[in-house]
N, C-alpha and C positions, 0 to 999 in steps of 0.2 A: 504494500500500500504506500502510495506517495504522500508526503506531507504537503501542507499548504505552501511552504517555502519552495519545495521542489516544483510544484505546479506553477507558482508565480514566476520562478526563474525560467522555466521552459516557455511560458507564454511571453515573457519579456524578450527572450531570445528570438522567438518567432516574430514579434512585433518589430524588433530591431532589424531583422533580415527583410521584412516587408518594406520597411522604410528605406533601407540601403538599395535593395534590388528593384523595387517597383515605385519608390517615391511616395508611399502611402503612409500617412500618419493617422493615429487615432488615440483616443483617451484610454481605450482598452482594446483587447484583441478582437472582440466582436465588432466594434466600431471600425477598426482598420480593415476587417474582412468585408464589411459592407462597401467600403470604398474600393476595394481591390477585386470585386466580384467578377468582372469580365476578364481580368488579367490572369486569373487562376483557372486551371482545369477543374471540372466538376468534382472529380475524386479528391483532389487536393483541398478544394474548398470545403468539402464535407469533413475531411480529417481535421482541418483547421477549426471548423465549427465545433467539432467534438472537443478540441482543446479549449475553446472559449467556454463551452459548457462546463468543462471540468474546472476551469478557473472560477466560474460562478458557484459551482457546487462546493468547492474547497472552502469558501467563506463560511459555510454553515457546517458544524461538526456532524450533525445527523445526516445531512446530504452527502458529506464527504465519504461516508461509509459505502455509498452506492458506486463510487468510482473504482474502476479496475485499473490497477497500475500498469498492467501489460498493454491494455488498450490505449492508455494515454501515452505510454512510451512509443508504441507502434505508430500512433498518429503523429507524434512529435518527429519521429525519425523520417516518416514519409514526407511530411511537409518540409522539413529541413533539407532533405535530399533534393527535393524539387527546387527549393529556393537557392540552394548552392549551385545548382546547374544553370541558373539564369546568368547569361553574360550581358551585363549592362551596356558595354561598348557595342556589342553586336545589335542589341535592340535599338540603340541610338542611331547606328548606321542604317539599319533597316527603315527606321522612321524617316530619316533624311532622304534616303533613296526613294521612298514612296512619295514624299512631297515633291521631289524633283521630277519624278516620272509623271505625276499628276499635272504639274506646271507645264512640262514639255508637251504632253498630250493636248492640253488646253491651247497652248500657243500654236501647235500644228493644226488643230481643228479650226482656229480662227483664221490662220493663213489660208487654208484650203477653202474655207467659206468666202474669204475676201476675193481670192482668185476666181472662184466660181461665180461670185456676184459680178466681177468685172467681165468675165466671159459672157454671162447672161445679158449684160447691158451692151456688149459689143465693143468694149474697149480693149480687148485682148485678141 
């Protein structure tokens, strides 16, 4: 059985990794997970929600008895494995390339439309 300190420490580590890797801040793990919903896969989000629930249950001694240490550890391990695998530089590069591709497509479309308009009016 995990103590309240162990669970708090684990949820603090997960919150810190969410902030470092995804740029998501929150007053507690549940709040941070709501902000990071679309950036996490469903399975990882479910595991992280189990950690947030464990954090809530750990506050009350009677509810803390319902927690299973092995489930909390497994959830923590799977969430941390996913968060450690995120490459922030690669995500930033992908985002910049996506914006550049969108701008290039828009400029190409406008240029083709302009040439088409000139052709239609007989100027070309």
